[in-house]
C-alpha positions in Angstrom: 53.5 -45.6 39.6 56.8 -47.0 38.3 58.7 -45.0 41.0 57.0 -47.3 43.6 58.7 -50.3 42.0 62.3 -49.2 42.5 64.1 -50.3 45.6 67.8 -50.7 46.2 68.3 -53.8 48.3 71.8 -54.6 46.9 73.0 -51.1 47.2 71.6 -50.7 50.8 73.3 -54.0 51.8 76.7 -52.9 50.4 76.3 -49.5 52.2 75.4 -51.2 55.4 78.6 -53.4 55.1 80.6 -50.3 54.3 79.4 -48.4 57.3 80.1 -51.5 59.5 83.6 -51.8 58.1 84.3 -48.1 58.7 83.0 -48.4 62.3 85.2 -51.5 63.0 88.2 -49.8 61.4 87.7 -46.6 63.4 87.4 -48.6 66.7 90.6 -50.3 65.8 92.3 -46.9 65.3 90.9 -45.6 68.6 92.4 -48.7 70.4 95.7 -48.3 68.5 96.1 -44.7 69.6 95.0 -45.5 73.2 91.6 -43.7 72.9 89.0 -46.3 73.7 88.0 -44.5 76.8 86.3 -41.4 77.9 85.0 -42.8 81.1 82.8 -45.6 82.2 79.9 -46.3 79.9 80.6 -43.1 77.9 83.4 -44.7 75.9 83.6 -43.3 72.4 83.8 -46.7 70.8 80.6 -47.7 72.5 78.7 -44.8 71.1 79.5 -45.3 67.4 76.4 -46.4 65.4 75.9 -46.7 61.7 73.3 -44.9 59.7 72.3 -45.7 56.1 69.8 -43.5 54.3 68.3 -43.3 50.9 66.2 -40.4 49.8 65.1 -39.1 46.3 68.6 -38.1 45.2 71.2 -39.5 47.5 72.5 -42.6 49.3 74.3 -41.9 52.6 76.3 -44.1 54.8 77.6 -42.4 58.0 78.5 -42.9 61.6 77.0 -41.2 64.6 79.1 -40.9 67.8 79.9 -38.6 70.7 81.0 -35.2 69.6 84.4 -35.4 71.2 85.6 -37.6 68.4 86.5 -34.3 66.6 89.1 -33.4 69.3 90.7 -36.9 69.0 90.7 -36.6 65.2 92.0 -33.1 64.7 93.6 -32.3 68.1 93.2 -29.0 69.9 94.9 -25.7 70.2 96.5 -24.9 73.6 93.8 -24.4 76.3 93.2 -25.2 79.9 91.0 -28.3 79.9 88.4 -28.9 82.7 90.4 -30.2 85.7 87.7 -32.8 86.6 87.9 -34.4 83.1 91.7 -34.6 83.2 91.5 -36.1 86.7 89.1 -38.8 85.5 91.4 -39.4 82.5 94.4 -39.8 84.8 92.5 -42.3 87.0 91.3 -44.3 84.0 94.4 -44.2 81.8 97.2 -46.5 82.7 99.5 -43.6 83.5 102.5 -44.6 85.6 103.8 -41.6 87.6 107.5 -41.2 87.8 109.3 -39.8 90.9 110.4 -36.2 90.7 113.9 -35.0 91.4 113.4 -35.6 95.2 112.0 -39.1 94.7 108.4 -38.1 95.4 105.6 -39.8 93.4 102.9 -37.3 92.2 99.4 -37.7 93.4 96.5 -38.1 90.8 95.7 -34.4 91.4 99.2 -33.4 90.7 99.3 -35.6 87.6 96.1 -34.0 86.4 97.7 -30.5 86.9 100.8 -31.5 84.9 98.7 -33.0 82.1 96.5 -29.9 82.0 99.5 -27.6 82.0 101.0 -29.5 79.0 97.7 -29.2 77.1 97.6 -25.4 78.0 101.1 -25.0 76.6 101.0 -27.3 73.6 97.4 -28.4 72.9 96.8 -32.0 71.8 97.8 -33.7 68.6 95.1 -35.3 66.5 95.4 -39.0 65.6 93.4 -38.8 62.3 92.1 -42.3 62.9 88.8 -41.7 61.1 90.6 -40.3 58.1 93.0 -43.2 58.0 90.1 -45.6 58.2 88.1 -43.9 55.4 91.1 -43.9 53.1 91.7 -47.6 53.7 88.1 -48.8 53.4 86.4 -46.6 50.8 88.4 -47.7 47.8 87.5 -51.3 48.5 83.8 -50.4 48.1 83.8 -48.3 44.9 83.3 -51.2 42.6 81.0 -53.1 44.9 78.7 -50.0 45.1 78.7 -49.6 41.3 77.8 -53.3 40.8 75.0 -53.1 43.4 73.5 -50.0 41.8 73.7 -51.6 38.4 71.9 -54.7 39.7 69.2 -52.7 41.4 68.6 -50.5 38.4 68.6 -53.5 36.1 65.9 -55.1 38.3 63.9 -51.8 38.1 64.1 -51.7 34.3 63.1 -55.4 34.0 60.1 -54.7 36.3 59.0 -51.6 34.3 59.2 -53.4 30.9 57.2 -56.5 32.1 54.2 -54.3 32.8 
């Protein structure tokens, strides 16, 4: 019966704020590295949502987002990417084509091929924006989480002993 009395409103509020701060920081990192886009309404930054859960043994604050965040975070090994995706990227990204040795400006299709070929040769470099954000935000919250837990547990103990 005493288990029904415990709730963690302070802790949940701090975890909600933590998740929101990590979300905002990661969106800033995406923008800083030029990754706010995928295409149209499928922008990575628009898909990021926060999730805070409490179960019997754990408290969890996390983010949910489109799976391709992993490729931005860690980069990729050399591979031939889907041509249509690169063509969409070339059309969306403010990529300014430069004339070749003969003064010709490449078409979007030619640019997509050149980008694809570079990815096939070198892969892509990860930006580690999520890791950077976590390292910046988490230490700020350690004491706040501890204080919130202490307050919530103190409320529980007071409630149990006033029965």
